[in-house]
C-alpha positions in Angstrom: 11.2 1.2 -9.8 8.4 3.2 -11.4 6.1 5.2 -9.2 3.1 7.1 -10.5 2.3 10.5 -9.1 0.2 13.5 -10.0 1.1 17.2 -10.0 -1.5 19.8 -9.2 -2.5 21.9 -12.2 -0.7 25.3 -12.3 1.7 24.2 -9.6 5.1 25.9 -10.0 8.2 24.0 -9.2 6.8 21.2 -6.9 9.1 18.9 -5.0 8.9 15.2 -5.8 10.1 13.3 -2.8 10.9 9.6 -2.1 11.9 8.4 1.4 14.5 5.6 1.6 13.4 3.1 4.2 15.0 0.2 5.9 12.5 -2.7 5.5 14.1 -5.0 8.1 15.4 -7.5 5.5 19.0 -6.3 5.9 21.2 -6.3 8.9 22.7 -3.2 10.5 26.1 -3.6 8.8 24.6 -3.6 5.3 22.4 -0.7 6.2 25.4 1.4 7.2 27.2 0.5 4.0 24.2 1.7 2.0 24.0 4.9 4.0 27.7 5.6 3.4 27.4 4.7 -0.3 24.5 7.2 -1.0 26.3 10.1 0.5 28.7 10.2 -2.4 26.2 9.0 -5.0 25.0 10.9 -8.0 21.2 10.7 -8.1 19.2 11.6 -11.3 15.6 11.9 -12.1 13.8 11.0 -15.4 10.1 11.3 -16.2 8.0 10.6 -19.3 4.3 11.0 -20.1 2.7 7.6 -19.6 0.0 8.3 -22.2 2.3 9.5 -25.0 5.6 7.9 -24.1 7.3 11.3 -24.6 10.3 11.9 -22.3 9.7 15.1 -20.3 12.7 15.1 -18.0 16.0 13.2 -18.7 18.7 12.5 -16.1 18.3 15.8 -14.2 20.1 16.0 -10.9 18.2 15.1 -7.8 19.4 15.6 -4.2 19.6 13.6 -1.1 18.5 15.3 2.1 18.6 13.9 5.6 15.1 13.4 7.0 14.1 14.4 10.5 14.4 11.3 12.5 13.4 10.7 16.1 15.7 7.7 16.5 19.4 7.3 16.2 19.3 5.9 12.7 19.9 8.2 9.8 17.2 8.5 7.2 17.3 10.1 3.8 14.9 11.6 1.3 15.6 11.8 -2.4 14.0 14.9 -3.9 13.7 16.5 -7.3 12.4 20.0 -7.9 
């Protein structure tokens, strides 16, 4: 999935964050399997300039952090700095 974003000029080392959400299309069991699978996953980040097509970042490591959740369900955020 491609997502467009903008970085503020002269910003140094911003965090790019994406929250994983449960959209309600999957049952609880499948959701738990997914949560268990991402805990041991290797997540990478790639980025290219849409205007020039030049690759700027290639397969750099990203990290998974647990989001603050008010409910009992675990939620995660993928972030790249």
